[in-house]
C-alpha positions, 0 to 999 in steps of 0.5 A: 841559777834559774834567774841567770838562765832566764837573763841569758835567754833574754839576752840571746833573744834580744841579740837576735832582735837587734841583729834583725834591726842591723840587717835592715840598717835601722836606728839605735831606737829601733835596735832597742825596740826590736831587742825588747820585743824579741827578748820579752815577747814570748815570756809576756804571752806566757805570763798573760796565759797562766795568770802570772805577773808579767815578768819584766814589768816588775824586774828592771833587770830584764828590760835593762838586759835587752837594752844593753844587748841592743847597745852592744850589737849597735857598737860592735862592727858588722864584720864581727857578725857572721851572716848566720849569727841571727839563726844561732842566737835564736837557736840558743834562746829557743832552747833555753827559753823553752826549758825556762817557760816550762819550768815557770809554768810547772812552778805555778801549778800548771800540768805537764802538757800545758807546761810544755806548751807554755815552754813552746810559746815562751821560746817561739813567740818573740821570734815570730814578733821579730819576723813580723816587725822586720816584714819577713815571713814568720819562721812558723810558715817555713818548714824549718825545724823550729817549734819541734826543737822547742817542744823537744827541749820543753818536753824532755825537761818536763819528762825528766823532772816528773821522773825525779831528775834534779831540776838543773840536770833536767834543764841542761839536758832539755836545753842541749837536746833542743839546741842540738836539734835546731843546730842540725836543722840550721847546719844541714837544712833539715825540715819537716815534710810539708803537706802535699794535699 
């Protein structure tokens, strides 16, 4: 189940990368590259920080998922993609991957607070890399609720796990809470107050 959750998170993040390439009217090679980097970027940084083998290097299913997702976006007519599709795919990936990143860190003996941070890194770094590649200001430099949603998902998952809630229930609740917060931010334009000096 958790491997399927991981593959799902990879797919939606890869779709957000491919959609970013579509906005720029890039080639299929660029679609594939953006999908791979966006889909695996956060998990790669997480694995390097916690000293784990980089997940996609040893399991062909992860890069294959990214490449197939890029191809699916490439062959789908543009009229099927809502202009906000990138935001929504990213929101789903953010919530799922925050939970998965925290779970993997805890499973390798990382403490609760660093595990939450690993969840945030897993969820956010791929999107940051995507924005840099596209040449857009990173979402981290805008006052949108983004990292906060990832922290909510990872933090709720870790907290529920620590009090004995079954892992799949904790994962579902954490991911739903993170997605709900990010969805509200997208739909209502919610943001965190910026520093005013």
